[in-house]
C-alpha positions in Angstrom: 80.3 62.8 98.6 77.5 59.8 99.0 79.7 56.9 99.1 77.7 54.3 97.0 78.7 50.7 97.4 78.2 48.4 94.2 77.3 44.8 94.3 76.1 43.5 90.9 75.6 40.2 88.9 77.3 40.9 85.5 76.3 37.9 83.8 72.5 39.7 83.6 70.5 40.3 79.9 71.6 44.3 79.7 74.5 44.4 82.6 77.5 46.3 80.8 74.8 49.0 79.2 73.5 49.4 82.7 77.0 50.0 84.4 77.2 52.6 81.9 74.3 54.2 82.5 75.2 54.0 86.1 78.9 55.1 85.8 77.7 58.4 83.7 75.0 59.4 86.2 77.3 58.7 90.0 80.0 61.0 87.8 76.8 63.8 87.4 75.5 63.6 90.6 79.4 63.5 92.2 79.3 60.0 94.1 82.1 58.0 94.8 81.2 54.5 93.7 82.6 51.3 95.7 82.2 47.9 94.6 83.7 44.8 94.7 86.2 43.2 92.6 83.7 41.2 89.9 81.3 44.4 89.9 84.4 46.6 89.6 85.6 45.3 86.3 82.6 46.7 84.5 83.4 50.1 86.4 86.6 51.5 85.6 85.7 54.7 87.9 84.4 52.3 91.1 87.4 52.0 94.1 87.7 47.7 94.7 87.1 47.1 98.4 86.6 43.8 99.9 83.2 42.3 100.7 83.4 43.2 104.6 84.5 46.2 104.1 81.3 47.8 102.6 79.6 47.5 106.3 82.0 50.1 107.1 82.3 52.2 104.5 79.4 53.3 102.3 76.2 54.6 102.8 74.1 52.9 100.8 74.1 49.3 98.7 73.0 49.3 95.2 72.1 45.6 94.7 72.3 45.4 90.9 70.6 41.9 90.0 67.9 39.8 90.9 66.5 38.8 94.2 69.5 36.9 94.9 72.0 39.8 94.7 69.3 41.2 97.4 69.9 38.3 99.6 73.7 38.7 99.1 73.6 42.1 100.3 71.3 41.8 103.1 73.4 39.1 104.6 76.6 41.5 103.8 75.6 44.7 105.6 73.9 42.4 108.8 72.9 44.0 111.3 74.0 47.2 110.0 71.4 50.3 109.0 73.2 50.9 105.9 69.6 50.8 103.0 69.9 48.5 100.2 68.8 49.9 96.6 67.5 46.5 95.1 68.0 47.2 91.2 66.6 44.2 88.8 68.3 43.3 85.8 66.4 40.2 85.2 62.8 39.3 85.1 61.5 38.7 88.4 63.2 40.5 91.3 60.4 40.7 94.0 62.7 41.8 96.2 64.0 44.7 93.6 62.2 48.3 94.3 64.0 49.6 90.8 64.0 48.5 87.0 66.3 48.7 85.0 64.5 51.0 83.0 63.9 53.4 85.7 68.0 53.7 86.6 68.4 57.3 86.6 64.9 58.6 87.5 65.7 56.2 91.0 68.9 57.7 91.3 68.2 60.9 91.4 65.8 60.1 93.7 68.0 58.8 95.6 70.2 61.7 95.4 67.3 64.3 96.3 66.6 62.4 99.9 63.3 61.3 97.9 63.5 57.6 98.4 62.0 56.1 102.0 64.7 53.8 104.1 62.2 50.9 105.1 62.7 48.2 107.8 62.3 44.6 106.8 62.2 41.9 109.1 64.8 39.3 109.5 64.4 36.0 111.2 66.2 33.9 113.6 67.2 30.6 112.8 68.8 27.8 115.1 69.4 24.4 115.1 68.8 22.5 118.8 70.6 19.4 118.6 70.8 17.5 121.9 69.3 20.4 123.7 71.9 22.6 122.5 71.7 25.6 120.3 73.5 25.0 116.8 74.0 26.0 113.8 72.5 29.4 113.3 71.2 31.7 110.5 69.6 35.4 109.3 66.8 34.9 107.4 65.1 37.9 105.3 63.6 35.4 102.8 62.5 31.3 104.5 63.9 29.0 106.2 63.0 25.8 104.6 63.4 22.3 105.9 63.4 18.8 103.6 64.8 17.7 100.4 67.7 15.3 101.0 68.5 12.1 99.0 65.3 10.7 98.6 61.4 10.3 98.1 60.8 9.2 101.1 58.7 11.6 103.7 59.5 13.0 107.2 57.2 13.3 109.9 57.4 17.3 111.1 56.1 18.9 115.0 54.9 21.9 114.7 54.7 24.1 117.7 54.2 28.1 118.3 54.7 29.6 121.9 55.0 25.9 123.3 52.1 25.1 122.2 51.6 21.7 119.8 50.1 22.3 116.8 50.5 18.9 114.8 52.4 16.3 113.5 52.7 16.2 109.5 53.9 13.3 107.7 55.6 15.7 104.5 58.5 16.1 102.5 59.3 19.4 104.5 57.7 23.0 105.8 58.7 26.4 104.8 58.4 29.9 107.3 59.1 32.8 105.6 59.2 37.0 106.6 56.5 38.8 105.2 59.0 39.4 102.4 60.0 36.4 101.6 56.0 35.6 100.7 56.3 35.7 97.3 59.5 33.2 97.0 59.6 29.7 98.4 56.5 29.7 100.2 54.2 31.4 97.5 55.0 28.3 94.7 54.1 25.6 97.8 50.9 27.4 98.1 51.4 29.9 100.6 50.1 33.0 101.6 51.4 36.3 100.1 52.0 38.9 103.0 52.1 42.2 102.4 55.7 43.8 103.6 56.1 45.3 106.7 52.9 43.2 108.7 54.1 42.0 111.8 53.8 38.7 110.8 55.3 34.9 109.9 54.1 32.1 107.4 53.7 28.6 107.5 54.0 26.1 104.1 53.9 22.5 104.8 55.3 20.9 101.8 53.4 18.1 99.7 51.6 17.2 103.5 49.7 13.6 103.5 46.6 15.2 104.1 43.9 17.2 102.3 43.2 19.5 105.5 46.1 21.4 105.9 46.0 24.9 105.1 48.7 27.2 106.0 49.5 29.2 108.7 50.1 33.4 109.3 50.8 33.4 113.1 52.3 36.9 114.4 56.3 37.5 114.5 56.0 37.6 117.9 55.9 33.9 118.0 58.6 30.9 119.1 58.1 28.7 115.9 59.7 25.4 116.8 59.9 22.0 114.2 61.4 19.7 115.7 62.0 15.9 113.2 60.4 13.2 114.5 60.9 10.7 112.0 62.6 10.4 109.0 64.1 7.8 106.7 66.0 10.2 104.3 68.8 13.3 105.1 66.6 16.5 105.6 68.6 19.5 104.9 67.8 22.8 106.3 68.4 26.2 104.3 68.6 29.7 105.1 67.1 32.2 102.1 68.4 29.7 99.4 71.7 28.3 101.2 71.9 24.5 102.6 73.2 25.9 105.8 73.1 22.5 107.7 72.2 18.3 107.2 68.7 17.1 110.2 69.0 14.3 112.3 66.2 12.8 114.0 65.5 14.1 117.1 66.9 18.1 116.0 65.0 21.6 116.8 64.8 24.1 114.5 63.5 27.6 116.1 62.6 30.9 114.5 62.0 34.2 116.2 62.0 37.7 115.1 65.4 39.0 115.0 66.2 42.3 117.1 67.8 44.0 113.9 65.6 44.0 110.2 67.2 45.0 107.1 67.2 48.2 105.4 65.5 48.7 101.8 65.1 51.9 99.9 61.9 52.2 97.6 61.7 55.2 95.3 58.5 57.4 95.4 56.2 55.8 92.7 57.6 52.5 94.2 54.2 50.1 94.9 54.4 46.8 96.5 50.5 46.1 94.8 51.9 47.5 91.6 54.7 44.7 91.5 52.7 41.6 92.0 50.3 42.3 89.4 53.5 42.6 87.0 55.2 39.7 88.7 51.6 36.9 88.8 49.9 38.6 85.7 46.6 39.4 87.2 44.6 41.1 84.8 41.2 41.2 86.6 38.3 39.7 85.6 36.7 40.0 82.1 32.5 40.2 81.9 
């Protein structure tokens, strides 16, 4: 019997209907469902377990919601090889592989062993303060340096593998993984990186220069961003969650993690089809 974990956002449209369909399909496939307390309220057949017990209990984890749900699940399974199948219950969902309309077909493919488990790059991010490593986080999507309590700009120094690239008077800076390149980085004018490419993207937010362009560097690089000067409190955000306030003199070091996150994709999944759909690419008309 396959042990399948479920973590869902029950506030998503049509969530109740999708839960019912999942329950019926799991029963027909003789799966044992495990859910957190919130998701379990909508899955009477599921066994309720604590969040910290998923990594030692389930064979696969269904992340049912949007990209936020997928990011939460990736941190929950931190460092394990348990794969995540993202099921989109929202409108965007770049990180999800299955639409709610294709739920049953995807679960049949999972049961038959036809889904492919693929490792996705994770970055390790650490704050260096007074020469010592402080707050750290694993990042599936992106690290964002910026925001704060005022509109004042900051001056950030960028170094790659110890070489100074430049100083930027700007609102902030984004370092993204390939999987996260369609998130905040894309909104800031950053490049789209195909998942699986061995690279990081670096985008400066609203730089005070017209010559700035986003960078793509190998994911073997050591990326360092130093706060040279700032008239406001800068925040360091990891996958959308604020993790530290940055002070003048602080540095942020970003490297590729030795442990990826594993995602499941059904046989008919196409990344470029997702891009065409989500970004409304229609081609040129003559």
